[in-house]
PyMOL Python script that loads the backbone (N, CA, C, O; Angstrom):
from pymol import cmd

cmd.read_pdbstr("""\
ATOM      1  N   MET A   1       3.378   3.521  -4.459  1.00  0.00           N
ATOM      2  CA  MET A   1       2.371   3.928  -3.767  1.00  0.00           C
ATOM      3  C   MET A   1       2.122   4.387  -2.639  1.00  0.00           C
ATOM      4  O   MET A   1       2.624   3.919  -1.617  1.00  0.00           O
ATOM      5  N   ILE A   2       1.405   5.257  -2.655  1.00  0.00           N
ATOM      6  CA  ILE A   2       1.018   5.756  -0.902  1.00  0.00           C
ATOM      7  C   ILE A   2       0.076   4.823  -0.020  1.00  0.00           C
ATOM      8  O   ILE A   2      -0.892   4.229  -0.497  1.00  0.00           O
ATOM      9  N   ASP A   3       0.396   4.767   1.091  1.00  0.00           N
ATOM     10  CA  ASP A   3      -0.167   4.169   2.011  1.00  0.00           C
ATOM     11  C   ASP A   3      -1.327   5.123   2.668  1.00  0.00           C
ATOM     12  O   ASP A   3      -1.032   5.881   3.593  1.00  0.00           O
ATOM     13  N   GLY A   4      -2.891   5.039   2.058  1.00  0.00           N
ATOM     14  CA  GLY A   4      -3.332   6.025   2.570  1.00  0.00           C
ATOM     15  C   GLY A   4      -3.897   5.749   4.121  1.00  0.00           C
ATOM     16  O   GLY A   4      -4.117   6.754   4.797  1.00  0.00           O
ATOM     17  N   LYS A   5      -4.120   4.558   4.663  1.00  0.00           N
ATOM     18  CA  LYS A   5      -4.456   4.179   5.846  1.00  0.00           C
ATOM     19  C   LYS A   5      -3.450   4.851   6.902  1.00  0.00           C
ATOM     20  O   LYS A   5      -3.793   5.392   7.954  1.00  0.00           O
ATOM     21  N   LYS A   6      -2.238   4.722   6.452  1.00  0.00           N
ATOM     22  CA  LYS A   6      -0.809   5.025   7.288  1.00  0.00           C
ATOM     23  C   LYS A   6      -0.982   6.798   7.296  1.00  0.00           C
ATOM     24  O   LYS A   6      -0.934   7.346   8.397  1.00  0.00           O
ATOM     25  N   ILE A   7      -1.158   7.559   6.189  1.00  0.00           N
ATOM     26  CA  ILE A   7      -1.276   8.735   6.398  1.00  0.00           C
ATOM     27  C   ILE A   7      -2.525   9.189   7.467  1.00  0.00           C
ATOM     28  O   ILE A   7      -2.441  10.077   8.315  1.00  0.00           O
ATOM     29  N   LYS A   8      -3.474   8.497   7.241  1.00  0.00           N
ATOM     30  CA  LYS A   8      -4.795   8.949   8.045  1.00  0.00           C
ATOM     31  C   LYS A   8      -4.254   8.771   9.723  1.00  0.00           C
ATOM     32  O   LYS A   8      -4.457   9.500  10.694  1.00  0.00           O
ATOM     33  N   LYS A   9      -3.581   7.635   9.607  1.00  0.00           N
ATOM     34  CA  LYS A   9      -3.194   7.068  11.131  1.00  0.00           C
ATOM     35  C   LYS A   9      -2.415   8.246  11.594  1.00  0.00           C
ATOM     36  O   LYS A   9      -2.930   8.945  12.467  1.00  0.00           O
ATOM     37  N   ILE A  10      -1.140   8.591  11.086  1.00  0.00           N
ATOM     38  CA  ILE A  10      -0.472   9.607  11.305  1.00  0.00           C
ATOM     39  C   ILE A  10      -0.981  11.200  11.712  1.00  0.00           C
ATOM     40  O   ILE A  10      -0.711  11.892  12.693  1.00  0.00           O
ATOM     41  N   ARG A  11      -1.797  11.447  10.572  1.00  0.00           N
ATOM     42  CA  ARG A  11      -2.756  12.523  10.725  1.00  0.00           C
ATOM     43  C   ARG A  11      -3.377  12.502  12.217  1.00  0.00           C
ATOM     44  O   ARG A  11      -3.017  13.289  13.092  1.00  0.00           O
ATOM     45  N   VAL A  12      -4.223  11.634  12.371  1.00  0.00           N
ATOM     46  CA  VAL A  12      -4.980  11.497  13.556  1.00  0.00           C
ATOM     47  C   VAL A  12      -3.979  11.632  14.860  1.00  0.00           C
ATOM     48  O   VAL A  12      -3.969  12.509  15.723  1.00  0.00           O
ATOM     49  N   GLU A  13      -3.122  10.443  14.710  1.00  0.00           N
ATOM     50  CA  GLU A  13      -2.005  10.915  15.859  1.00  0.00           C
ATOM     51  C   GLU A  13      -1.521  12.091  16.424  1.00  0.00           C
ATOM     52  O   GLU A  13      -1.422  12.358  17.622  1.00  0.00           O
ATOM     53  N   LEU A  14      -1.184  12.877  15.308  1.00  0.00           N
ATOM     54  CA  LEU A  14      -0.815  14.156  15.376  1.00  0.00           C
ATOM     55  C   LEU A  14      -1.951  15.422  15.683  1.00  0.00           C
ATOM     56  O   LEU A  14      -1.729  16.624  15.831  1.00  0.00           O
ATOM     57  N   ASN A  15      -3.097  14.758  15.712  1.00  0.00           N
ATOM     58  CA  ASN A  15      -4.455  15.716  16.023  1.00  0.00           C
ATOM     59  C   ASN A  15      -4.394  16.808  14.927  1.00  0.00           C
ATOM     60  O   ASN A  15      -4.493  17.992  15.249  1.00  0.00           O
ATOM     61  N   LEU A  16      -4.244  16.457  13.730  1.00  0.00           N
ATOM     62  CA  LEU A  16      -4.556  17.331  12.688  1.00  0.00           C
ATOM     63  C   LEU A  16      -5.509  17.115  11.724  1.00  0.00           C
ATOM     64  O   LEU A  16      -5.617  15.949  11.342  1.00  0.00           O
ATOM     65  N   SER A  17      -6.286  18.007  11.193  1.00  0.00           N
ATOM     66  CA  SER A  17      -7.294  17.771  10.470  1.00  0.00           C
ATOM     67  C   SER A  17      -7.011  17.608   8.959  1.00  0.00           C
ATOM     68  O   SER A  17      -5.918  18.033   8.583  1.00  0.00           O
ATOM     69  N   GLN A  18      -7.846  17.046   8.018  1.00  0.00           N
ATOM     70  CA  GLN A  18      -7.350  17.021   6.611  1.00  0.00           C
ATOM     71  C   GLN A  18      -7.258  18.480   6.205  1.00  0.00           C
ATOM     72  O   GLN A  18      -6.249  18.738   5.549  1.00  0.00           O
ATOM     73  N   SER A  19      -7.875  19.241   6.385  1.00  0.00           N
ATOM     74  CA  SER A  19      -7.473  20.515   5.992  1.00  0.00           C
ATOM     75  C   SER A  19      -6.087  21.065   6.113  1.00  0.00           C
ATOM     76  O   SER A  19      -5.341  21.427   5.203  1.00  0.00           O
ATOM     77  N   ALA A  20      -5.894  21.062   7.327  1.00  0.00           N
ATOM     78  CA  ALA A  20      -4.555  21.430   8.022  1.00  0.00           C
ATOM     79  C   ALA A  20      -3.368  20.899   7.123  1.00  0.00           C
ATOM     80  O   ALA A  20      -2.532  21.611   6.567  1.00  0.00           O
ATOM     81  N   VAL A  21      -3.446  19.510   7.080  1.00  0.00           N
ATOM     82  CA  VAL A  21      -2.369  18.765   6.363  1.00  0.00           C
ATOM     83  C   VAL A  21      -2.450  19.375   4.904  1.00  0.00           C
ATOM     84  O   VAL A  21      -1.482  19.953   4.408  1.00  0.00           O
ATOM     85  N   ALA A  22      -3.689  19.212   4.226  1.00  0.00           N
ATOM     86  CA  ALA A  22      -3.659  19.438   2.975  1.00  0.00           C
ATOM     87  C   ALA A  22      -3.105  21.036   2.588  1.00  0.00           C
ATOM     88  O   ALA A  22      -2.346  21.295   1.653  1.00  0.00           O
ATOM     89  N   GLU A  23      -3.630  21.932   3.461  1.00  0.00           N
ATOM     90  CA  GLU A  23      -2.814  23.247   3.404  1.00  0.00           C
ATOM     91  C   GLU A  23      -1.450  23.303   3.428  1.00  0.00           C
ATOM     92  O   GLU A  23      -0.860  24.107   2.707  1.00  0.00           O
ATOM     93  N   ARG A  24      -0.788  22.454   4.258  1.00  0.00           N
ATOM     94  CA  ARG A  24       0.566  22.471   4.563  1.00  0.00           C
ATOM     95  C   ARG A  24       1.199  21.917   3.280  1.00  0.00           C
ATOM     96  O   ARG A  24       2.224  22.439   2.842  1.00  0.00           O
ATOM     97  N   ALA A  25       0.508  20.670   2.544  1.00  0.00           N
ATOM     98  CA  ALA A  25       1.305  20.134   1.226  1.00  0.00           C
ATOM     99  C   ALA A  25       0.696  20.801   0.278  1.00  0.00           C
ATOM    100  O   ALA A  25       0.881  20.313  -0.837  1.00  0.00           O
ATOM    101  N   ASP A  26      -0.024  21.827   0.313  1.00  0.00           N
ATOM    102  CA  ASP A  26      -0.646  22.853  -0.603  1.00  0.00           C
ATOM    103  C   ASP A  26      -1.174  21.966  -1.944  1.00  0.00           C
ATOM    104  O   ASP A  26      -0.827  22.017  -3.124  1.00  0.00           O
ATOM    105  N   ILE A  27      -2.152  21.143  -1.248  1.00  0.00           N
ATOM    106  CA  ILE A  27      -3.083  20.410  -2.057  1.00  0.00           C
ATOM    107  C   ILE A  27      -4.751  20.402  -1.772  1.00  0.00           C
ATOM    108  O   ILE A  27      -5.000  20.943  -0.695  1.00  0.00           O
ATOM    109  N   SER A  28      -5.486  20.105  -2.208  1.00  0.00           N
ATOM    110  CA  SER A  28      -6.755  20.274  -1.710  1.00  0.00           C
ATOM    111  C   SER A  28      -7.090  19.191  -0.772  1.00  0.00           C
ATOM    112  O   SER A  28      -6.562  18.082  -0.858  1.00  0.00           O
ATOM    113  N   GLN A  29      -8.132  19.560   0.297  1.00  0.00           N
ATOM    114  CA  GLN A  29      -8.419  18.786   0.937  1.00  0.00           C
ATOM    115  C   GLN A  29      -9.275  17.320   0.594  1.00  0.00           C
ATOM    116  O   GLN A  29      -9.406  16.377   1.373  1.00  0.00           O
ATOM    117  N   THR A  30      -9.772  17.416  -0.703  1.00  0.00           N
ATOM    118  CA  THR A  30     -10.610  16.456  -1.289  1.00  0.00           C
ATOM    119  C   THR A  30      -9.648  15.766  -1.990  1.00  0.00           C
ATOM    120  O   THR A  30      -9.963  14.594  -2.195  1.00  0.00           O
ATOM    121  N   GLN A  31      -8.385  16.164  -2.503  1.00  0.00           N
ATOM    122  CA  GLN A  31      -7.393  15.119  -2.962  1.00  0.00           C
ATOM    123  C   GLN A  31      -6.762  14.369  -1.763  1.00  0.00           C
ATOM    124  O   GLN A  31      -6.421  13.207  -1.981  1.00  0.00           O
ATOM    125  N   LEU A  32      -6.561  14.882  -0.515  1.00  0.00           N
ATOM    126  CA  LEU A  32      -6.106  14.465   0.537  1.00  0.00           C
ATOM    127  C   LEU A  32      -6.954  13.066   1.039  1.00  0.00           C
ATOM    128  O   LEU A  32      -6.562  11.955   1.397  1.00  0.00           O
ATOM    129  N   SER A  33      -8.189  13.618   0.899  1.00  0.00           N
ATOM    130  CA  SER A  33      -9.283  12.419   1.528  1.00  0.00           C
ATOM    131  C   SER A  33      -9.383  11.676   0.482  1.00  0.00           C
ATOM    132  O   SER A  33     -10.019  10.684   0.839  1.00  0.00           O
ATOM    133  N   ARG A  34      -8.996  11.557  -1.091  1.00  0.00           N
ATOM    134  CA  ARG A  34      -9.279  10.547  -1.667  1.00  0.00           C
ATOM    135  C   ARG A  34      -7.729   9.562  -1.717  1.00  0.00           C
ATOM    136  O   ARG A  34      -7.726   8.417  -2.169  1.00  0.00           O
ATOM    137  N   ILE A  35      -6.572  10.194  -1.213  1.00  0.00           N
ATOM    138  CA  ILE A  35      -5.570   9.556  -1.005  1.00  0.00           C
ATOM    139  C   ILE A  35      -5.690   8.752   0.175  1.00  0.00           C
ATOM    140  O   ILE A  35      -5.394   7.557   0.167  1.00  0.00           O
ATOM    141  N   GLU A  36      -6.067   9.291   1.083  1.00  0.00           N
ATOM    142  CA  GLU A  36      -6.354   8.375   2.617  1.00  0.00           C
ATOM    143  C   GLU A  36      -7.586   7.409   2.269  1.00  0.00           C
ATOM    144  O   GLU A  36      -7.660   6.325   2.848  1.00  0.00           O
ATOM    145  N   SER A  37      -8.579   7.802   1.304  1.00  0.00           N
ATOM    146  CA  SER A  37      -9.301   6.431   1.225  1.00  0.00           C
ATOM    147  C   SER A  37      -8.991   5.618   0.275  1.00  0.00           C
ATOM    148  O   SER A  37      -9.836   4.762   0.013  1.00  0.00           O
ATOM    149  N   GLY A  38      -7.715   5.630  -0.516  1.00  0.00           N
ATOM    150  CA  GLY A  38      -7.285   4.811  -1.475  1.00  0.00           C
ATOM    151  C   GLY A  38      -7.975   5.101  -2.528  1.00  0.00           C
ATOM    152  O   GLY A  38      -7.820   4.284  -3.436  1.00  0.00           O
ATOM    153  N   LEU A  39      -8.808   6.114  -2.788  1.00  0.00           N
ATOM    154  CA  LEU A  39      -9.234   6.339  -4.245  1.00  0.00           C
ATOM    155  C   LEU A  39      -8.568   6.877  -5.117  1.00  0.00           C
ATOM    156  O   LEU A  39      -8.830   6.680  -6.304  1.00  0.00           O
ATOM    157  N   GLY A  40      -7.572   7.664  -4.728  1.00  0.00           N
ATOM    158  CA  GLY A  40      -6.667   8.259  -5.751  1.00  0.00           C
ATOM    159  C   GLY A  40      -5.248   8.001  -5.720  1.00  0.00           C
ATOM    160  O   GLY A  40      -4.660   7.859  -4.648  1.00  0.00           O
ATOM    161  N   ASP A  41      -4.542   7.919  -7.073  1.00  0.00           N
ATOM    162  CA  ASP A  41      -3.245   7.463  -7.012  1.00  0.00           C
ATOM    163  C   ASP A  41      -2.539   8.925  -7.330  1.00  0.00           C
ATOM    164  O   ASP A  41      -3.180   9.820  -7.880  1.00  0.00           O
ATOM    165  N   THR A  42      -1.282   9.070  -6.967  1.00  0.00           N
ATOM    166  CA  THR A  42      -0.482  10.507  -6.747  1.00  0.00           C
ATOM    167  C   THR A  42       0.710  10.282  -7.109  1.00  0.00           C
ATOM    168  O   THR A  42       1.167   9.142  -7.196  1.00  0.00           O
ATOM    169  N   THR A  43       1.453  11.486  -7.399  1.00  0.00           N
ATOM    170  CA  THR A  43       2.715  11.874  -8.160  1.00  0.00           C
ATOM    171  C   THR A  43       3.451  11.755  -6.889  1.00  0.00           C
ATOM    172  O   THR A  43       2.886  11.934  -5.810  1.00  0.00           O
ATOM    173  N   THR A  44       4.760  11.442  -6.996  1.00  0.00           N
ATOM    174  CA  THR A  44       5.801  11.374  -6.087  1.00  0.00           C
ATOM    175  C   THR A  44       5.704  12.778  -5.250  1.00  0.00           C
ATOM    176  O   THR A  44       5.531  12.845  -4.033  1.00  0.00           O
ATOM    177  N   GLY A  45       5.846  13.866  -6.127  1.00  0.00           N
ATOM    178  CA  GLY A  45       5.912  15.255  -5.699  1.00  0.00           C
ATOM    179  C   GLY A  45       4.737  15.471  -4.511  1.00  0.00           C
ATOM    180  O   GLY A  45       5.034  15.952  -3.418  1.00  0.00           O
ATOM    181  N   VAL A  46       3.389  15.064  -4.853  1.00  0.00           N
ATOM    182  CA  VAL A  46       2.516  15.351  -3.807  1.00  0.00           C
ATOM    183  C   VAL A  46       2.823  14.243  -2.528  1.00  0.00           C
ATOM    184  O   VAL A  46       2.794  14.664  -1.372  1.00  0.00           O
ATOM    185  N   ALA A  47       3.084  12.971  -2.780  1.00  0.00           N
ATOM    186  CA  ALA A  47       3.321  12.028  -1.786  1.00  0.00           C
ATOM    187  C   ALA A  47       4.627  12.667  -0.873  1.00  0.00           C
ATOM    188  O   ALA A  47       4.639  12.428   0.334  1.00  0.00           O
ATOM    189  N   SER A  48       5.543  13.351  -1.382  1.00  0.00           N
ATOM    190  CA  SER A  48       6.650  14.115  -0.652  1.00  0.00           C
ATOM    191  C   SER A  48       6.169  15.247   0.136  1.00  0.00           C
ATOM    192  O   SER A  48       6.624  15.420   1.267  1.00  0.00           O
ATOM    193  N   ALA A  49       5.212  16.107  -0.399  1.00  0.00           N
ATOM    194  CA  ALA A  49       4.642  17.148   0.448  1.00  0.00           C
ATOM    195  C   ALA A  49       3.634  16.637   1.417  1.00  0.00           C
ATOM    196  O   ALA A  49       3.556  17.204   2.507  1.00  0.00           O
ATOM    197  N   VAL A  50       2.921  15.721   1.170  1.00  0.00           N
ATOM    198  CA  VAL A  50       2.182  15.062   2.309  1.00  0.00           C
ATOM    199  C   VAL A  50       3.189  14.611   3.395  1.00  0.00           C
ATOM    200  O   VAL A  50       2.905  14.967   4.539  1.00  0.00           O
ATOM    201  N   ALA A  51       4.090  14.032   3.261  1.00  0.00           N
ATOM    202  CA  ALA A  51       5.291  13.375   4.208  1.00  0.00           C
ATOM    203  C   ALA A  51       5.581  14.689   4.859  1.00  0.00           C
ATOM    204  O   ALA A  51       5.265  14.900   6.029  1.00  0.00           O
ATOM    205  N   ARG A  52       6.297  15.746   3.960  1.00  0.00           N
ATOM    206  CA  ARG A  52       6.449  16.923   4.840  1.00  0.00           C
ATOM    207  C   ARG A  52       5.695  17.718   5.763  1.00  0.00           C
ATOM    208  O   ARG A  52       6.183  18.467   6.610  1.00  0.00           O
ATOM    209  N   ALA A  53       4.203  17.468   5.505  1.00  0.00           N
ATOM    210  CA  ALA A  53       3.052  18.334   6.035  1.00  0.00           C
ATOM    211  C   ALA A  53       3.089  17.297   7.396  1.00  0.00           C
ATOM    212  O   ALA A  53       2.870  17.764   8.513  1.00  0.00           O
ATOM    213  N   LEU A  54       3.297  16.281   7.257  1.00  0.00           N
ATOM    214  CA  LEU A  54       3.159  15.501   8.215  1.00  0.00           C
ATOM    215  C   LEU A  54       4.448  15.191   9.216  1.00  0.00           C
ATOM    216  O   LEU A  54       4.398  14.569  10.277  1.00  0.00           O
ATOM    217  N   GLY A  55       5.397  15.679   8.711  1.00  0.00           N
ATOM    218  CA  GLY A  55       6.726  15.741   9.599  1.00  0.00           C
ATOM    219  C   GLY A  55       7.246  14.299   9.500  1.00  0.00           C
ATOM    220  O   GLY A  55       7.847  13.920  10.505  1.00  0.00           O
ATOM    221  N   VAL A  56       7.131  13.366   8.436  1.00  0.00           N
ATOM    222  CA  VAL A  56       7.834  12.093   8.495  1.00  0.00           C
ATOM    223  C   VAL A  56       8.388  11.833   7.178  1.00  0.00           C
ATOM    224  O   VAL A  56       7.995  12.430   6.176  1.00  0.00           O
ATOM    225  N   GLU A  57       9.241  11.002   7.171  1.00  0.00           N
ATOM    226  CA  GLU A  57       9.976  10.701   5.832  1.00  0.00           C
ATOM    227  C   GLU A  57       9.017   9.994   4.845  1.00  0.00           C
ATOM    228  O   GLU A  57       8.114   9.260   5.245  1.00  0.00           O
ATOM    229  N   LEU A  58       9.264  10.259   3.474  1.00  0.00           N
ATOM    230  CA  LEU A  58       8.539   9.839   2.628  1.00  0.00           C
ATOM    231  C   LEU A  58       8.477   8.019   2.437  1.00  0.00           C
ATOM    232  O   LEU A  58       7.585   7.379   1.881  1.00  0.00           O
ATOM    233  N   SER A  59       9.494   7.589   2.971  1.00  0.00           N
ATOM    234  CA  SER A  59       9.438   5.925   2.991  1.00  0.00           C
ATOM    235  C   SER A  59       8.445   5.667   3.822  1.00  0.00           C
ATOM    236  O   SER A  59       7.739   4.696   3.548  1.00  0.00           O
ATOM    237  N   GLU A  60       8.128   6.492   5.086  1.00  0.00           N
ATOM    238  CA  GLU A  60       7.281   5.845   5.942  1.00  0.00           C
ATOM    239  C   GLU A  60       5.607   5.957   5.728  1.00  0.00           C
ATOM    240  O   GLU A  60       4.770   5.589   6.552  1.00  0.00           O
ATOM    241  N   ILE A  61       5.356   6.521   4.490  1.00  0.00           N
ATOM    242  CA  ILE A  61       3.860   6.527   3.917  1.00  0.00           C
ATOM    243  C   ILE A  61       3.965   5.749   2.484  1.00  0.00           C
ATOM    244  O   ILE A  61       3.073   5.899   1.648  1.00  0.00           O
ATOM    245  N   LEU A  62       4.978   4.997   2.264  1.00  0.00           N
ATOM    246  CA  LEU A  62       4.856   4.157   0.841  1.00  0.00           C
ATOM    247  C   LEU A  62       4.493   2.913   1.245  1.00  0.00           C
ATOM    248  O   LEU A  62       4.628   2.438   2.373  1.00  0.00           O
ATOM    249  N   ILE A  63       3.996   2.374   0.219  1.00  0.00           N
ATOM    250  CA  ILE A  63       3.737   0.814   0.208  1.00  0.00           C
ATOM    251  C   ILE A  63       5.024   0.013  -0.521  1.00  0.00           C
ATOM    252  O   ILE A  63       5.369   0.237  -1.681  1.00  0.00           O
ATOM    253  N   PRO A  64       5.656  -0.939   0.346  1.00  0.00           N
ATOM    254  CA  PRO A  64       6.471  -1.452  -0.774  1.00  0.00           C
ATOM    255  C   PRO A  64       6.057  -1.865  -2.043  1.00  0.00           C
ATOM    256  O   PRO A  64       4.853  -2.027  -2.240  1.00  0.00           O
ATOM    257  N   GLU A  65       6.857  -2.058  -2.920  1.00  0.00           N
ATOM    258  CA  GLU A  65       6.035  -2.262  -4.662  1.00  0.00           C
ATOM    259  C   GLU A  65       6.049  -4.119  -4.320  1.00  0.00           C
ATOM    260  O   GLU A  65       5.142  -4.792  -4.811  1.00  0.00           O
ATOM    261  N   ASN A  66       6.877  -4.636  -3.669  1.00  0.00           N
ATOM    262  CA  ASN A  66       6.738  -6.077  -3.672  1.00  0.00           C
ATOM    263  C   ASN A  66       6.708  -6.826  -2.302  1.00  0.00           C
ATOM    264  O   ASN A  66       7.606  -7.499  -1.795  1.00  0.00           O
ATOM    265  N   PRO A  67       5.398  -6.534  -1.801  1.00  0.00           N
ATOM    266  CA  PRO A  67       5.341  -6.830  -0.476  1.00  0.00           C
ATOM    267  C   PRO A  67       5.530  -8.424  -0.459  1.00  0.00           C
ATOM    268  O   PRO A  67       5.005  -9.015  -1.403  1.00  0.00           O
ATOM    269  N   THR A  68       6.229  -9.218   0.519  1.00  0.00           N
ATOM    270  CA  THR A  68       6.282 -10.433   0.433  1.00  0.00           C
ATOM    271  C   THR A  68       4.942 -11.253   0.908  1.00  0.00           C
ATOM    272  O   THR A  68       4.354 -11.071   1.974  1.00  0.00           O
ATOM    273  N   LYS A  69       4.636 -12.063   0.030  1.00  0.00           N
ATOM    274  CA  LYS A  69       3.384 -13.054   0.266  1.00  0.00           C
ATOM    275  C   LYS A  69       3.845 -14.385   0.254  1.00  0.00           C
ATOM    276  O   LYS A  69       4.771 -14.947  -0.332  1.00  0.00           O
ATOM    277  N   PRO A  70       2.808 -14.821   1.194  1.00  0.00           N
ATOM    278  CA  PRO A  70       3.213 -16.478   1.447  1.00  0.00           C
ATOM    279  C   PRO A  70       3.065 -17.321   0.347  1.00  0.00           C
ATOM    280  O   PRO A  70       2.044 -17.096  -0.303  1.00  0.00           O
ATOM    281  N   ARG A  71       3.838 -18.302  -0.094  1.00  0.00           N
ATOM    282  CA  ARG A  71       3.781 -19.123  -1.060  1.00  0.00           C
ATOM    283  C   ARG A  71       2.675 -20.028  -0.903  1.00  0.00           C
ATOM    284  O   ARG A  71       2.442 -20.627   0.147  1.00  0.00           O
ATOM    285  N   PRO A  72       1.894 -20.137  -2.109  1.00  0.00           N
ATOM    286  CA  PRO A  72       0.772 -21.038  -1.941  1.00  0.00           C
ATOM    287  C   PRO A  72       1.263 -22.668  -1.597  1.00  0.00           C
ATOM    288  O   PRO A  72       2.296 -23.216  -1.981  1.00  0.00           O
ATOM    289  N   LYS A  73       0.321 -23.158  -0.866  1.00  0.00           N
ATOM    290  CA  LYS A  73       0.372 -24.472  -0.499  1.00  0.00           C
ATOM    291  C   LYS A  73       0.115 -25.491  -1.950  1.00  0.00           C
ATOM    292  O   LYS A  73      -0.824 -25.451  -2.746  1.00  0.00           O
ATOM    293  N   LYS A  74       1.427 -26.465  -1.933  1.00  0.00           N
ATOM    294  CA  LYS A  74       1.019 -27.519  -2.824  1.00  0.00           C
ATOM    295  C   LYS A  74      -0.184 -28.243  -2.323  1.00  0.00           C
ATOM    296  O   LYS A  74      -0.491 -28.359  -1.136  1.00  0.00           O
ATOM    297  N   LYS A  75      -0.987 -28.828  -3.586  1.00  0.00           N
ATOM    298  CA  LYS A  75      -2.035 -29.524  -3.395  1.00  0.00           C
ATOM    299  C   LYS A  75      -1.559 -31.272  -3.291  1.00  0.00           C
ATOM    300  O   LYS A  75      -0.821 -31.935  -4.021  1.00  0.00           O
ATOM    301  N   LYS A  76      -2.275 -31.612  -2.155  1.00  0.00           N
ATOM    302  CA  LYS A  76      -1.850 -33.306  -2.081  1.00  0.00           C
ATOM    303  C   LYS A  76      -2.443 -34.124  -3.051  1.00  0.00           C
ATOM    304  O   LYS A  76      -3.587 -33.909  -3.452  1.00  0.00           O
ATOM    305  N   ARG A  77      -1.658 -35.165  -3.511  1.00  0.00           N
ATOM    306  CA  ARG A  77      -2.020 -36.009  -4.406  1.00  0.00           C
ATOM    307  C   ARG A  77      -3.155 -37.099  -3.910  1.00  0.00           C
ATOM    308  O   ARG A  77      -3.174 -37.529  -2.757  1.00  0.00           O
ATOM    309  N   GLN A  78      -4.094 -37.489  -4.925  1.00  0.00           N
ATOM    310  CA  GLN A  78      -5.104 -38.335  -4.130  1.00  0.00           C
ATOM    311  C   GLN A  78      -4.113 -39.831  -4.085  1.00  0.00           C
ATOM    312  O   GLN A  78      -3.234 -40.189  -4.869  1.00  0.00           O
ATOM    313  N   ALA A  79      -4.623 -40.475  -2.909  1.00  0.00           N
ATOM    314  CA  ALA A  79      -4.004 -41.652  -2.749  1.00  0.00           C
ATOM    315  C   ALA A  79      -4.375 -42.583  -3.850  1.00  0.00           C
ATOM    316  O   ALA A  79      -5.465 -42.608  -4.421  1.00  0.00           O
ATOM    317  N   GLY A  80      -3.147 -43.494  -4.132  1.00  0.00           N
ATOM    318  CA  GLY A  80      -3.481 -44.486  -5.252  1.00  0.00           C
ATOM    319  C   GLY A  80      -3.093 -44.001  -6.700  1.00  0.00           C
ATOM    320  O   GLY A  80      -2.802 -44.840  -7.554  1.00  0.00           O
ATOM    321  N   ARG A  81      -3.088 -42.848  -6.942  1.00  0.00           N
ATOM    322  CA  ARG A  81      -3.069 -42.256  -8.191  1.00  0.00           C
ATOM    323  C   ARG A  81      -1.460 -41.613  -8.490  1.00  0.00           C
ATOM    324  O   ARG A  81      -0.917 -40.764  -7.783  1.00  0.00           O
ATOM    325  N   LYS A  82      -1.010 -42.103  -9.429  1.00  0.00           N
ATOM    326  CA  LYS A  82       0.456 -41.504  -9.888  1.00  0.00           C
ATOM    327  C   LYS A  82       0.351 -40.307 -10.664  1.00  0.00           C
ATOM    328  O   LYS A  82      -0.327 -40.458 -11.681  1.00  0.00           O
ATOM    329  N   PRO A  83       0.830 -39.144 -10.482  1.00  0.00           N
ATOM    330  CA  PRO A  83       1.027 -38.061 -11.161  1.00  0.00           C
ATOM    331  C   PRO A  83       1.101 -38.291 -12.772  1.00  0.00           C
ATOM    332  O   PRO A  83       1.628 -39.346 -13.126  1.00  0.00           O
ATOM    333  N   GLY A  84       0.729 -37.602 -13.562  1.00  0.00           N
ATOM    334  CA  GLY A  84       0.600 -37.995 -15.112  1.00  0.00           C
ATOM    335  C   GLY A  84       1.926 -36.993 -15.634  1.00  0.00           C
ATOM    336  O   GLY A  84       2.559 -36.277 -14.859  1.00  0.00           O
ATOM    337  N   TRP A  85       2.168 -37.095 -16.953  1.00  0.00           N
ATOM    338  CA  TRP A  85       3.513 -36.684 -17.395  1.00  0.00           C
ATOM    339  C   TRP A  85       3.465 -34.878 -17.462  1.00  0.00           C
ATOM    340  O   TRP A  85       4.441 -34.129 -17.463  1.00  0.00           O
ATOM    341  N   LEU A  86       2.211 -34.554 -17.508  1.00  0.00           N
ATOM    342  CA  LEU A  86       2.035 -33.109 -17.443  1.00  0.00           C
ATOM    343  C   LEU A  86       2.182 -32.450 -15.771  1.00  0.00           C
ATOM    344  O   LEU A  86       2.724 -31.371 -15.531  1.00  0.00           O
ATOM    345  N   THR A  87       1.697 -33.176 -14.936  1.00  0.00           N
ATOM    346  CA  THR A  87       1.808 -33.031 -13.501  1.00  0.00           C
ATOM    347  C   THR A  87       3.002 -32.983 -13.188  1.00  0.00           C
ATOM    348  O   THR A  87       3.299 -32.162 -12.321  1.00  0.00           O
ATOM    349  N   ARG A  88       4.025 -33.786 -13.744  1.00  0.00           N
ATOM    350  CA  ARG A  88       5.459 -34.079 -13.166  1.00  0.00           C
ATOM    351  C   ARG A  88       6.193 -32.836 -13.911  1.00  0.00           C
ATOM    352  O   ARG A  88       6.949 -32.115 -13.260  1.00  0.00           O
ATOM    353  N   LEU A  89       5.973 -32.617 -15.188  1.00  0.00           N
ATOM    354  CA  LEU A  89       6.600 -31.390 -15.838  1.00  0.00           C
ATOM    355  C   LEU A  89       6.048 -30.274 -15.092  1.00  0.00           C
ATOM    356  O   LEU A  89       6.906 -29.395 -15.008  1.00  0.00           O
ATOM    357  N   MET A  90       5.124 -29.998 -14.600  1.00  0.00           N
ATOM    358  CA  MET A  90       4.672 -28.792 -14.177  1.00  0.00           C
ATOM    359  C   MET A  90       5.420 -28.776 -12.890  1.00  0.00           C
ATOM    360  O   MET A  90       5.908 -27.657 -12.724  1.00  0.00           O
ATOM    361  N   ALA A  91       5.695 -29.594 -11.916  1.00  0.00           N
ATOM    362  CA  ALA A  91       6.274 -29.711 -10.692  1.00  0.00           C
ATOM    363  C   ALA A  91       7.892 -29.211 -10.732  1.00  0.00           C
ATOM    364  O   ALA A  91       8.447 -28.864  -9.689  1.00  0.00           O
ATOM    365  N   LEU A  92       8.493 -29.208 -11.846  1.00  0.00           N
ATOM    366  CA  LEU A  92       9.806 -28.766 -12.076  1.00  0.00           C
ATOM    367  C   LEU A  92      10.267 -27.498 -12.113  1.00  0.00           C
ATOM    368  O   LEU A  92      11.460 -27.281 -12.328  1.00  0.00           O
TER     369      LEU A  92
END
""", "prot")
cmd.dss("prot")
cmd.show_as("cartoon", "prot")
cmd.util.cbc("prot")
cmd.orient("prot")
């Protein structure tokens, strides 16, 4: 999946308009706008063309498939209660 915010950030840093990048990538300005706003998913070919138009590697504008997420915290037991058999089983 493409990181539209990152594409926009790079484009703005390079002082390029959406029209200029879209023309270089051989896509419509509307399609680039949708990609930047996160409304449109795209193919690897289009992603590669956008990366080339910006002069960056494809990996720089992709979102990792499995971003690391913090593990959820375990709930504390209420004082004075033993965990039931189902709770002990689920904890395994």
